[in-house]
N, C-alpha and C positions, 0 to 999 in steps of 0.2 A: 178662160176655160174654168177657172175656179168657181165662177157663178153657176155654170152648168153643173159641175160636180156637186156644189152645195145644194142646189134645188133638187137634184135627183136624190141625194142623200136624205134630205128632209122628207121627201115622199116615201122613201124606203123605210125610214124610221117610223113614219106614221102607220105603215103596214105591219112591220115586225117588232116594233118597240125600239127603245134607244140602244140597248146593248146588242141584241141580235141584229138590228138594223145597221149598226156601225160595222159589225164584222161582215155581214153580207154585202153592204155597200162597198167596203174596202176591196172586195173581190170582183163583184160584177160590174161596178161602174168603170174601172179601168179596162176590163175585158170587153164590154160593149163599145166603149169609145175607141179602143184600139182596133177592134174588128171593123167598125164603121169607117175609121180613117183608112184602113186597108182597102175597103170597098171603093171609097172615093179615089184613092190614088191609082187604082187599076182602071178607072174609067178613061175612055179615049176622048171624051168630050166634056164640056162644062154644063151639061144638062143637069137639072136637079134630080136627085135620086133619093128614095126612101128605103129604109131597111128596118125590119121588125125583129124584136128580141123578146123572148119570154123566159122566165125562170121555170125550172122543172116543176115547181109546185103551182105554176100558172097564176101566182098572185101578182106578178109584175108583167105587164105587157107594155113594151116601150117601142115607139116608132121614132127613129131619128131620120131627119131629112137634111140634105145638104148638097153641096156642089163643089167642084174645083173652081178656084178663082185665080186669076193671074196677079201676082204681086211683084215686088221689086226683085225678089230672089227666085222667081219662077212660079210654078203652080203651088197652091196651098189648098188643103182640104178644110172646108168650113161647114159648120152645122148651122142650118137656117131655121129649123123648127124641131121641137121636142114635144111628143105626145106621150104622156105617162098615164096609163090606165084610163084613157079617154079624156084626159085633162091636158090642155095646152099649158106648158110650164112658162112660156114667155108670150108676151103680147106680139101681135103681128108686127114685123119690122124691128122688133127689139133685139133679135138674136142674129148675130153673124160672127160666130166664134171660130177662130182658127184652131185647128187641131195640130198644127205644126209647132 
């Protein structure tokens, strides 16, 4: 999950600059990821689902895609795609990050 957070923070800092980007990223990245994890955990099936997030100033438009997968310890929430302001942050098949 660190790679996911780092790539998102890099994009945020590109928009807001290093100082403001760090402080904004410290708040919105955990909030977006936590909300998306909650969305996945509430699902009754393992179908892929997407959720859109946008900051109040509309400078960040994030689409997280993921699904529930079955692991050794039961179901886990996984991110399978990240679209940040129209840009794919990971190559196809590169991402399958557990949020648990």
